[in-house]
C-alpha positions in Angstrom: -64.8 3.0 -47.8 -62.8 3.4 -44.6 -59.8 5.6 -44.8 -56.5 3.8 -45.2 -54.4 3.9 -42.1 -50.7 4.6 -42.5 -49.7 1.6 -40.4 -51.7 -0.8 -42.5 -49.6 -3.3 -44.5 -48.4 -1.8 -47.8 -49.0 -3.7 -51.0 -47.6 -2.9 -54.5 -49.6 -4.2 -57.4 -47.7 -4.7 -60.7 -49.5 -5.8 -63.9 -49.9 -4.4 -67.4 -53.5 -5.6 -67.4 -55.7 -2.7 -66.3 -58.6 -5.0 -65.3 -56.4 -7.2 -63.1 -55.1 -4.1 -61.3 -58.6 -2.6 -60.8 -59.9 -5.9 -59.5 -57.1 -6.3 -57.0 -57.6 -2.7 -55.8 -61.3 -3.4 -55.3 -60.5 -6.6 -53.2 -57.6 -5.2 -51.2 -57.8 -1.4 -51.0 -60.3 -1.4 -48.1 -57.9 -3.3 -45.7 -54.5 -2.4 -47.0 -52.5 0.5 -48.3 -52.2 -0.3 -52.0 -50.3 1.2 -54.9 -50.4 0.2 -58.5 -47.9 0.4 -61.4 -48.1 -1.0 -65.0 -44.6 -2.5 -65.5 -41.6 -4.0 -63.7 -39.5 -1.1 -64.9 -41.9 1.4 -63.3 -42.0 -0.8 -60.2 -38.2 -0.6 -59.9 -38.4 3.1 -59.7 -41.0 3.0 -56.9 -39.1 0.3 -55.0 -36.0 2.4 -55.1 -37.9 5.0 -53.0 -40.2 3.0 -50.9 -40.5 -0.5 -49.4 -43.7 -2.7 -49.3 -44.8 -5.6 -47.2 -46.3 -7.5 -50.2 -45.6 -7.2 -53.9 -48.2 -8.8 -56.2 -46.9 -9.0 -59.8 -48.0 -10.5 -63.0 -45.7 -13.0 -64.6 -46.8 -12.4 -68.2 -46.0 -8.7 -68.8 -44.4 -6.7 -71.6 -40.8 -5.9 -71.0 -39.1 -7.2 -67.8 -40.7 -10.3 -66.3 -41.6 -11.1 -62.7 -38.5 -13.3 -62.5 -36.4 -10.4 -63.6 -37.9 -8.2 -60.9 -37.3 -10.7 -58.1 -33.8 -11.4 -59.3 -32.9 -7.7 -59.6 -30.2 -6.9 -57.0 -31.5 -4.8 -54.1 -34.8 -4.2 -55.8 -36.9 -5.9 -53.1 -36.4 -5.5 -49.4 -35.3 -8.6 -47.4 -38.6 -8.8 -45.5 -40.9 -8.1 -48.5 -42.9 -11.0 -49.9 -43.7 -11.5 -53.6 -46.9 -13.2 -54.8 -47.1 -13.9 -58.6 -50.2 -13.8 -60.9 -50.0 -16.5 -63.5 -52.3 -18.1 -66.1 -53.0 -21.8 -65.9 -51.1 -22.5 -69.2 -47.8 -21.0 -67.8 -47.0 -23.4 -65.0 -43.3 -23.6 -66.1 -43.0 -19.9 -65.6 -44.6 -20.1 -62.1 -42.1 -22.8 -61.1 -39.2 -20.7 -62.4 -40.5 -17.7 -60.4 -40.8 -19.8 -57.2 -37.2 -20.9 -57.6 -36.2 -17.3 -58.0 -37.7 -16.3 -54.7 -41.4 -15.8 -55.2 -43.4 -16.8 -52.1 -46.7 -17.8 -53.7 -48.8 -17.5 -56.8 -52.4 -16.8 -57.8 -54.1 -18.3 -60.9 -56.1 -16.3 -63.4 -59.0 -15.7 -63.6 -58.8 -14.3 -60.1 -61.0 -15.8 -57.4 -61.6 -13.3 -54.5 -61.3 -16.0 -51.8 -58.0 -17.3 -53.3 -56.6 -13.8 -53.5 -57.5 -12.9 -49.9 -56.1 -16.2 -48.6 -52.8 -15.8 -50.6 -52.5 -12.2 -49.4 -53.0 -13.2 -45.7 -50.4 -16.0 -46.0 -48.0 -13.6 -47.7 -48.4 -10.9 -45.1 -48.0 -13.4 -42.2 -44.7 -14.4 -44.0 -43.7 -10.7 -44.2 -44.5 -10.2 -40.5 -42.4 -13.3 -39.7 -39.5 -12.0 -41.8 -39.7 -8.6 -40.1 -39.6 -10.3 -36.7 -36.6 -12.3 -37.7 -34.9 -9.2 -38.9 -35.7 -7.3 -35.7 -34.3 -10.3 -33.7 -31.2 -10.4 -35.9 -30.7 -6.7 -35.5 -31.1 -6.9 -31.7 -28.7 -9.9 -31.6 -26.2 -8.1 -33.7 -26.5 -5.0 -31.5 -26.1 -7.1 -28.3 -23.1 -8.9 -29.8 -21.6 -5.5 -30.8 -22.2 -4.2 -27.2 -20.8 -7.3 -25.7 -17.8 -7.2 -28.0 -17.1 -3.6 -27.0 -17.5 -4.6 -23.3 -15.1 -7.5 -23.7 -12.6 -5.2 -25.5 -12.9 -2.7 -22.7 -12.3 -5.3 -20.1 -9.4 -6.6 -22.1 -7.7 -3.2 -22.5 -8.9 -0.9 -19.7 -8.7 -1.0 -16.0 -12.1 -1.4 -14.3 -11.2 0.7 -11.3 -9.7 3.8 -12.8 -11.0 3.4 -16.4 -7.4 4.0 -17.6 -5.7 1.9 -20.3 -4.4 -1.3 -18.6 -1.0 -2.9 -19.0 -1.8 -4.6 -22.3 -2.9 -1.4 -24.0 -0.1 0.5 -22.3 2.5 -1.8 -23.8 0.9 -1.5 -27.2 0.8 2.3 -27.0 4.5 2.4 -26.0 5.3 0.3 -29.0 3.4 2.5 -31.3 4.8 5.7 -29.8 8.3 4.4 -30.0 7.9 3.6 -33.7 6.6 7.1 -34.3 9.4 8.9 -32.5 12.1 6.7 -34.0 11.1 7.9 -37.5 11.4 11.6 -36.6 14.2 11.2 -34.0 12.2 12.6 -31.1 12.6 11.8 -27.4 10.2 9.5 -25.4 9.9 9.0 -21.7 8.1 6.4 -19.6 7.3 7.2 -15.9 6.3 4.5 -13.5 4.4 6.1 -10.6 3.7 4.2 -7.4 1.5 5.4 -4.5 3.6 4.9 -1.4 0.6 4.6 0.9 -1.6 2.3 -1.2 -0.5 -1.0 0.5 -1.0 0.5 4.0 -4.5 1.7 3.0 -5.4 -1.7 1.6 -4.1 -3.4 4.8 -5.6 -1.1 7.3 -8.7 0.5 5.7 -9.6 -2.2 3.1 -9.5 -2.6 -0.6 -12.7 -0.6 -1.2 -11.1 2.6 0.2 -7.9 1.6 -1.6 -9.8 1.6 -4.9 -11.1 5.1 -4.0 -7.5 6.2 -3.5 -6.6 4.8 -6.9 -9.5 6.6 -8.7 -8.7 10.0 -7.1 -5.0 9.6 -7.8 -5.7 8.7 -11.5 -7.8 11.9 -11.9 -5.0 14.0 -10.5 -2.4 12.4 -12.7 -4.5 13.1 -15.8 -4.4 16.8 -15.0 -0.6 16.7 -15.0 -0.2 15.7 -18.7 -1.4 16.9 -22.1 -3.8 15.2 -24.5 -0.9 13.7 -26.5 0.4 11.9 -23.4 -1.0 8.6 -22.0 -1.7 7.7 -18.4 -2.2 4.0 -17.7 -2.8 1.6 -14.7 0.2 -0.7 -15.3 0.0 -2.9 -12.1 -1.7 -3.2 -8.8 0.2 -0.3 -7.3 1.8 1.3 -10.4 0.7 3.8 -12.9 2.6 4.3 -16.2 2.8 7.7 -17.9 3.9 7.9 -21.5 5.4 11.3 -22.5 6.1 11.6 -26.2 8.3 14.3 -27.7 9.3 15.9 -24.4 12.9 16.8 -23.6 14.2 16.0 -20.1 13.4 19.5 -18.9 9.7 18.9 -19.7 9.9 15.5 -18.0 11.2 17.2 -14.9 8.2 19.6 -15.0 5.7 16.7 -15.3 7.4 15.0 -12.3 7.1 18.2 -10.3 3.5 18.6 -11.3 2.7 15.0 -10.2 4.4 15.4 -6.8 2.6 18.7 -6.3 -0.8 17.2 -7.3 -0.5 14.4 -4.8 0.1 16.8 -1.8 -3.5 17.7 -1.0 -5.2 15.1 1.2 -7.4 12.4 -0.2 -10.9 12.1 1.2 -11.7 8.3 1.6 -15.3 8.1 3.0 -14.6 11.0 5.4 -11.1 9.9 6.3 -8.3 12.3 5.2 -5.2 10.5 3.9 -2.1 12.3 2.8 -0.1 10.6 0.0 3.3 10.6 -1.6 4.6 8.9 -4.7 7.7 7.2 -5.9 8.6 7.7 -9.6 11.0 5.8 -11.9 11.9 7.2 -15.3 13.3 5.6 -18.4 14.0 7.6 -21.6 14.4 6.8 -25.3 17.0 6.8 -26.8 19.4 7.1 -24.0 18.1 4.2 -21.8 16.5 1.8 -24.2 15.8 1.2 -27.9 12.7 -1.0 -27.6 9.4 -0.9 -25.8 10.0 -3.8 -23.4 13.4 -2.5 -22.3 12.0 1.0 -21.8 9.3 -0.4 -19.5 11.7 -2.7 -17.7 14.1 0.1 -17.0 11.4 2.4 -15.7 10.4 -0.4 -13.3 14.1 -0.8 -12.2 14.2 3.0 -11.5 10.9 2.8 -9.6 12.4 0.0 -7.5 15.3 2.3 -6.5 12.9 5.2 -5.8 10.9 3.1 -3.4 13.9 1.7 -1.6 15.4 5.1 -1.2 12.5 5.7 1.2 9.7 6.7 -1.2 8.5 10.2 -1.9 11.3 10.7 -4.5 12.1 10.0 -8.2 14.9 8.2 -9.9 16.1 8.3 -13.5 17.3 5.0 -14.8 21.1 4.2 -14.7 22.9 1.3 -16.2 23.6 -0.5 -12.9 19.9 -0.6 -11.9 19.0 -3.8 -13.8 21.7 -5.8 -12.1 20.4 -4.7 -8.7 16.8 -5.4 -9.8 17.8 -8.9 -11.0 19.4 -9.6 -7.6 16.3 -8.3 -5.9 14.2 -10.7 -8.0 16.4 -13.6 -7.1 16.2 -12.7 -3.5 12.4 -12.4 -3.6 12.1 -15.8 -5.4 14.4 -17.4 -2.9 12.7 -15.8 0.0 9.4 -17.3 -1.0 11.0 -20.8 -0.7 13.4 -20.2 2.2 10.9 -21.0 4.9 9.8 -24.3 3.4 13.4 -25.3 2.6 14.6 -24.6 6.2 17.1 -21.9 5.2 16.4 -19.6 8.1 18.3 -19.7 11.4 18.5 -17.6 14.5 21.5 -16.0 16.1 21.3 -14.6 19.6 23.0 -11.5 21.0 23.3 -11.3 24.8 21.8 -8.5 26.8 23.8 -7.9 30.0 23.2 -6.0 33.2 25.5 -2.9 33.3 26.4 -3.2 37.0 27.4 -6.9 36.9 27.7 -7.7 33.2 25.6 -10.8 33.9 23.7 -12.1 30.9 20.0 -11.7 31.7 18.5 -11.9 28.2 19.2 -12.3 24.5 17.8 -10.8 21.3 16.9 -13.3 18.5 18.2 -12.1 15.2 17.2 -13.7 11.9 19.7 -15.0 9.4 19.2 -16.5 6.0 21.6 -19.0 4.5 20.9 -18.8 0.8 21.9 -21.9 -1.2 23.8 -19.9 -3.7 24.6 -16.5 -2.1 25.5 -17.9 1.3 24.6 -15.8 4.4 22.4 -12.9 3.3 22.6 -9.8 5.4 19.3 -9.0 7.2 19.3 -5.5 5.7 19.1 -7.1 2.3 16.1 -9.3 2.9 14.1 -8.0 5.9 12.8 -4.9 4.0 12.0 -7.2 1.1 10.0 -9.6 3.4 8.1 -6.6 4.7 7.3 -5.3 1.3 6.1 -8.6 0.0 4.1 -9.5 3.1 6.3 -12.6 3.7 7.3 -11.1 7.0 4.1 -12.5 8.5 4.9 -16.2 8.1 8.6 -15.5 8.6 7.9 -13.5 11.8 5.7 -16.2 13.2 8.5 -18.8 12.5 11.0 -16.5 14.3 8.7 -16.1 17.3 8.1 -19.9 17.6 11.8 -20.8 17.1 13.0 -18.3 19.7 10.5 -19.5 22.3 11.3 -23.1 21.5 15.1 -22.4 21.9 14.6 -20.5 25.1 12.6 -23.4 26.6 15.3 -25.8 25.4 18.0 -23.8 27.3 15.9 -24.0 30.4 15.6 -27.7 30.1 19.4 -27.9 29.7 19.7 -26.2 33.1 20.6 -22.7 32.1 19.2 -19.9 34.2 15.9 -18.5 33.0 16.3 -15.4 30.8 14.2 -13.3 28.4 14.4 -13.7 24.7 13.7 -10.6 22.7 11.9 -11.0 19.3 11.4 -8.2 16.8 7.8 -7.6 15.7 7.2 -5.8 12.4 4.6 -3.1 11.8 2.7 -5.5 9.6 2.5 -8.1 12.4 1.3 -5.5 14.8 -1.4 -4.3 12.4 -2.8 -7.9 12.4 -5.5 -8.1 15.0 -4.5 -11.7 15.8 -1.0 -10.9 17.1 -2.0 -11.5 20.8 -3.6 -14.8 19.9 -0.6 -15.9 17.9 1.8 -15.2 20.8 -0.5 -17.0 23.2 -0.7 -20.0 20.9 3.1 -20.2 20.5 3.7 -19.9 24.2 1.3 -22.8 24.8 3.0 -24.9 22.1 6.5 -24.3 23.4 5.5 -24.3 27.1 7.5 -21.1 27.6 6.5 -18.7 30.5 5.2 -15.4 29.1 7.7 -13.5 31.4 10.6 -15.1 29.4 9.5 -13.5 26.2 10.0 -9.8 25.3 8.6 -8.3 22.1 10.5 -5.5 20.5 8.7 -2.9 18.4 9.8 0.3 16.8 8.3 3.6 17.5 7.0 4.0 13.9 5.2 0.7 13.9 3.4 1.6 17.2 2.6 5.2 16.2 1.2 4.1 12.8 -2.0 3.3 14.6 -1.4 4.2 18.2 -4.9 3.4 19.6 -5.0 -0.1 18.0 -1.4 -0.7 19.1 -2.2 0.2 22.7 -5.0 -2.3 22.7 -2.9 -5.2 21.4 0.1 -4.4 23.6 -2.1 -4.1 26.7 -3.5 -7.6 26.0 0.1 -9.0 25.6 1.4 -7.2 28.7 -1.6 -8.5 30.7 -0.5 -12.0 29.7 2.9 -11.4 31.3 4.8 -10.8 28.0 7.4 -8.0 28.3 7.2 -5.1 25.8 10.1 -2.8 24.7 10.5 0.0 22.2 13.4 -0.7 19.9 15.6 1.9 18.3 14.1 4.6 20.5 14.8 8.1 19.4 15.4 7.2 15.7 11.8 7.4 14.7 8.7 9.5 15.6 8.7 10.1 19.3 5.5 11.1 21.0 5.9 11.8 24.7 2.2 12.1 25.2 1.7 8.6 23.9 4.9 7.3 25.6 3.3 7.6 29.1 0.2 5.7 27.9 2.0 2.9 26.1 2.0 -0.5 28.0 5.8 -1.0 27.7 8.5 -2.2 30.1 11.7 -0.9 28.5 13.3 1.5 26.0 16.2 0.4 23.8 18.3 3.5 22.9 19.1 3.5 19.2 22.8 2.8 18.5 23.2 6.0 16.4 23.2 7.9 19.8 25.6 5.5 21.4 28.3 5.6 18.7 29.5 9.2 19.6 28.2 9.4 23.2 31.7 9.8 24.6 32.8 12.4 22.1 29.6 14.4 21.1 28.0 16.5 23.8 24.6 16.6 22.1 24.5 12.8 21.9 25.6 12.5 25.5 22.8 15.0 26.6 20.2 13.1 24.6 21.2 9.7 26.1 21.2 11.2 29.6 17.7 12.7 29.0 16.3 9.4 27.6 17.6 7.4 30.6 16.3 10.0 33.1 12.9 10.1 31.3 12.6 6.3 31.2 13.5 5.9 34.9 10.9 8.5 35.8 8.4 6.4 33.9 9.6 3.3 35.7 11.0 1.8 32.5 14.2 -0.2 32.0 16.8 1.3 29.6 18.8 -0.8 27.2 21.6 0.7 25.1 22.2 -0.9 21.7 25.4 -1.0 19.7 27.8 -0.6 22.6 31.2 -1.2 21.1 33.9 0.3 23.4 34.8 0.2 27.0 34.5 4.0 27.2 30.9 3.8 26.0 30.2 1.1 28.6 31.7 3.1 31.5 29.8 6.2 30.4 26.5 4.3 30.4 27.4 2.8 33.8 27.9 6.4 35.2 24.5 7.3 33.7 22.9 4.3 35.4 21.8 2.7 32.2 20.3 -0.7 33.1 21.4 -3.0 30.3 23.6 -3.0 27.3 23.9 -4.9 24.1 26.7 -4.8 21.6 30.1 -6.0 20.3 31.9 -4.8 23.4 30.4 -7.9 25.1 29.5 -10.2 22.2 28.4 -10.3 18.6 25.3 -12.3 17.8 26.0 -16.0 18.2 24.5 -19.3 17.1 22.8 -21.3 20.0 25.8 -23.6 20.7 28.3 -20.7 20.8 26.0 -18.7 23.1 25.8 -21.8 25.4 29.6 -21.9 25.7 29.7 -18.1 26.4 27.1 -18.5 29.2 29.0 -21.4 30.7 32.3 -19.5 30.6 30.7 -16.5 32.3 29.3 -18.7 35.0 32.8 -20.0 35.8 34.4 -16.4 36.3 35.0 -15.1 39.8 32.4 -12.4 40.7 35.1 -9.6 40.7 35.8 -10.2 37.1 32.2 -9.6 36.0 32.1 -5.8 36.2 32.5 -2.8 34.0 36.0 -2.2 35.5 37.2 -5.6 34.2 35.7 -5.4 30.7 39.0 -6.5 29.1 38.2 -10.1 30.0 35.2 -10.0 27.7 35.4 -11.2 24.1 
């Protein structure tokens, strides 16, 4: 007899007839791993400790029957198969057993061929049941894993692996309920990376994602295990601080600002970052979760618009300002399509003769409910939302169209100055856009002057030089606006393809009363002339300022001393009135005739 292998099918034989058990062992023991017991009660004890592929049991036994055994809860494993031994005169019992769950039956007296065939059928059934169970287990495991994956996608940010907005709101609600019971404080911090949008726009979203991951890791180190750091929005993190007095909140803020100071390594590029932080506290600022989050957002908005790299605690008037901002942003998205924008033009005049030789196009927004919205209220918003791109293109096209229209009406050719935002300059298609608009409007390139700030140029100096060189080669004039107010680099100034400097009005305001301002203006004019650049003074409001600039040989001025920004028809009347004046009355010495 060959030794029984442990991986052979296991068979349990149950019968109170010793001859039946011995005969079955003789037939089966060479191929299968068999075990015998005398009664159903004894079988239950064995089955409680061990499982079998096949159970062969007599139906006519003393004590518990085969039907009792099959019906016993948890007695037989789900993939075990039961074959019953029955006499020919107990067909009713066999039928009852089959209904109870018995797979097959063998008739006494036993026939070896019938026994072997029944056992093979039963073991195939057991194998099939095992396969089904394995498949079911695999399917349940897969479903469990997929469910966990779906839950993670639903509640966690895929980039930083932090809780997302949905889970954050839930945790704020739970934390608020907990601190309300014990009357403890709760603070929500909204933290925004000031440089994230610029990284996305200039380096791409892949490096922007790296910045988010690294920032998230640093933020985690600034809080305790009882606190929660979340990715609340595309640019905002939310930090939930439970049971921390305001002194501790200030310490966390200081830790965050300190943690962000070391440079971020984005694929070999070192980026320095700053954060804006808005803070809302329970119970002083809000009593429910949504208000707490909303107020933290309002505080963050103020931190951003205070220039970034600072933090603001919520105050009661912030929501009104945030609501106004939302109304402006909503209206701004529709203003272009609704034709609500218009341009006013402020003359630029030659200092020696006070002749108008150009104008600056200045954007105005006539809101249907709020009326004329000051540029300072909506231009930063347009830049923040990216709407400055389509709006800026509209301004450029409308200014060129209007200038060409004036020429068709017989007015002398003059330059129209158009402000270009940093975001427009960063777009590599700026030169192509300008070229296309000049072709559309049939305006000569020499009649267009693009005005850019120092900060927008120096943000990416090499790329800016390439774009400006292409524009200047086309014949378009280039000037630096608000010169002196931003980051000035003399080493780059000599390399920039520019035609003029516009001195910021902050230096002009006190030029006749402040020696330092006078010295700076004199130095700027001298420097510009040495570099063969024209100089335009902005914000000239008094005759004394004009005469002083005339003495310093400033080339052009722009300001209320001559004219405020005017709509096109009013500017036309001004030009016509100036053309009718005798030559002697168009000079700095006769400025009193000017309006």
